[in-house]
MARTOR-792629 format. One line per field, with one value per residue: x, z, y of N, C-alpha, C in turn; residue in three letters. Coordinates in pm, whole numbers. Each point is the difference from the previous one (the first is absolute). Layout:
N
n.x [X / ...]
n.z [Z / ...]
n.y [Y / ...]
ca.x [X / ...]
ca.z [Z / ...]
ca.y [Y / ...]
c.x [X / ...]
c.z [Z / ...]
c.y [Y / ...]
zanu [ALA / ...]
END
This chain:
73
n.x [10110 / -63 / 121 / 20 / 119 / -55 / -92 / 92 / 80 / -106 / -40 / 127 / 12 / -114 / 30 / 119 / -59 / -80 / 102 / 68 / -104 / -15 / 128 / 1 / 28 / 91 / 35 / -12 / 62 / 87 / 8 / 3 / 85 / 62 / -11 / 21 / 61 / 80 / 72 / -111 / -54 / 111 / -2 / -130 / 14 / 105 / -57 / -101 / 8 / 84 / -104 / -51 / -3 / 108 / 12 / -34 / 86 / 86 / -37 / 7 / 114 / 24 / -61 / 70 / 106 / -32 / -26 / 117 / -12 / 90 / 86 / 102 / 27]
n.z [12489 / -100 / -51 / 12 / 36 / 66 / 48 / 24 / 46 / 62 / 36 / 27 / 56 / 64 / 22 / 31 / 65 / 52 / 17 / 41 / 70 / 30 / 3 / 129 / 19 / 95 / -47 / -126 / 33 / 73 / -96 / -86 / 72 / 14 / -127 / -23 / 104 / -88 / -3 / 11 / -94 / -72 / 28 / -23 / -109 / 40 / 116 / -82 / -55 / 100 / 35 / -92 / -110 / -54 / -71 / 106 / 68 / -101 / -16 / 129 / 4 / -108 / 50 / 111 / -73 / -72 / 119 / 6 / -117 / 48 / -98 / 81 / -88]
n.y [8886 / 55 / -14 / 128 / -41 / -102 / 83 / 92 / -95 / -48 / 121 / 23 / -119 / 24 / 127 / -48 / -96 / 90 / 80 / -106 / -40 / 129 / -29 / 33 / 127 / -6 / 118 / -42 / -111 / 68 / 90 / -101 / -73 / 114 / 37 / -130 / 56 / -57 / 111 / 71 / -79 / 5 / 129 / 6 / -72 / 68 / -22 / 16 / 120 / 24 / -74 / 81 / -72 / 57 / -113 / -70 / 72 / -11 / -127 / -21 / 66 / -72 / -106 / 19 / 31 / -104 / -50 / 65 / -59 / -84 / 21 / -23 / -95]
ca.x [-25 / 62 / 88 / -18 / 100 / -50 / -113 / 54 / 72 / -101 / -65 / 95 / 10 / -127 / -8 / 93 / -60 / -115 / 57 / 51 / -113 / -72 / 100 / -3 / 109 / -43 / -77 / -132 / -71 / -37 / -108 / -120 / -44 / -45 / -124 / -112 / -13 / 64 / 104 / -70 / -42 / 117 / 48 / -95 / -10 / 136 / 19 / -45 / 55 / 140 / 13 / -37 / 103 / -15 / -87 / -139 / -36 / -11 / -131 / -105 / -1 / -47 / -145 / -39 / 10 / -106 / -124 / 5 / 13 / 124 / -22 / 97 / -48]
ca.z [-57 / -131 / -4 / -113 / -100 / -71 / -83 / -108 / -93 / -74 / -95 / -108 / -83 / -69 / -108 / -103 / -68 / -75 / -113 / -97 / -64 / -92 / -76 / 46 / 90 / 139 / 36 / -60 / 72 / 132 / -15 / -36 / 119 / 97 / -51 / 6 / 139 / 32 / 101 / 129 / 32 / 36 / 131 / 103 / 2 / -15 / 71 / -88 / -135 / -15 / 2 / -133 / -102 / -70 / -116 / 46 / 48 / -115 / -57 / 90 / 4 / -131 / 10 / 99 / -66 / -100 / 70 / 31 / -125 / -70 / -132 / -31 / 25]
ca.y [133 / 19 / 117 / 91 / -40 / -118 / 40 / 83 / -88 / -77 / 89 / 29 / -121 / -19 / 99 / -44 / -115 / 51 / 76 / -97 / -69 / 89 / 75 / 137 / 35 / -14 / 120 / -13 / -105 / 53 / 99 / -74 / -72 / 99 / 63 / -92 / -44 / -127 / 23 / 8 / -135 / -80 / 46 / -43 / -146 / -54 / -127 / -108 / 19 / -40 / -145 / -48 / 22 / 127 / -23 / -1 / 133 / 89 / -32 / 48 / 146 / 46 / -3 / 100 / 131 / 8 / 33 / 143 / 75 / -27 / -61 / -104 / -137]
c.x [81 / 87 / -29 / 96 / -49 / -112 / 49 / 74 / -97 / -65 / 91 / 12 / -130 / -14 / 91 / -58 / -119 / 50 / 52 / -113 / -64 / 93 / -9 / 130 / -53 / -86 / -140 / -85 / -46 / -117 / -132 / -58 / -52 / -134 / -121 / -4 / 67 / 109 / -64 / -43 / 117 / 57 / -89 / -1 / 136 / 15 / -43 / 71 / 142 / 19 / -35 / 115 / -23 / -90 / -147 / -45 / -10 / -134 / -112 / -9 / -39 / -152 / -54 / 0 / -110 / -133 / -7 / 26 / 128 / -24 / 99 / -62 / 95]
c.z [-128 / 4 / -125 / -112 / -81 / -97 / -120 / -103 / -84 / -106 / -118 / -93 / -78 / -117 / -115 / -80 / -85 / -125 / -108 / -77 / -108 / -79 / 28 / 74 / 143 / 42 / -59 / 75 / 136 / -12 / -35 / 123 / 108 / -42 / 17 / 130 / 38 / 106 / 139 / 47 / 49 / 136 / 112 / 16 / -16 / 62 / -85 / -135 / -13 / 7 / -135 / -99 / -67 / -122 / 40 / 44 / -114 / -69 / 84 / 0 / -135 / -1 / 96 / -62 / -103 / 64 / 37 / -125 / -77 / -129 / -35 / 29 / -61]
c.y [15 / 125 / 82 / -39 / -119 / 37 / 82 / -85 / -82 / 87 / 34 / -119 / -23 / 96 / -41 / -117 / 43 / 74 / -95 / -65 / 87 / 92 / 150 / 30 / -19 / 120 / -7 / -103 / 51 / 97 / -67 / -69 / 94 / 60 / -91 / -81 / -133 / 17 / 7 / -139 / -84 / 42 / -54 / -152 / -70 / -139 / -120 / 9 / -54 / -152 / -63 / 24 / 135 / -16 / 6 / 139 / 100 / -24 / 61 / 153 / 60 / 4 / 104 / 139 / 18 / 37 / 148 / 83 / -21 / -77 / -109 / -137 / -100]
zanu [MET / VAL / SER / VAL / LYS / ASP / LYS / ALA / GLU / TYR / LEU / VAL / MET / PHE / VAL / ASN / GLU / PHE / ALA / LYS / ARG / TYR / GLN / LEU / THR / ASP / ILE / GLN / ALA / TYR / ARG / TYR / LEU / LYS / ARG / PHE / LYS / ALA / ILE / ASP / PHE / LEU / GLU / LYS / GLU / TYR / ASN / VAL / ALA / HIS / THR / GLN / SER / PHE / ASP / ASP / MET / VAL / ASP / ALA / MET / SER / GLY / TYR / CYS / GLN / ARG / TYR / GLY / GLY / ALA / LEU / SER]
END
């Protein structure tokens, strides 16, 4: 069973990596990811997502957000 702490720590680290890639603050990155449903996806698919590299997941979530109207690429 996945602990809430593990999932929360992963999401914080992911948001930080996403923010670095796109030169955003952590808050801007979180709001973008939340608006375009990536946070929901990562919460639901944590068991698979956390086994991938952050680089790969940032790429994947960038594309995911674009499908929901996000403009970062």
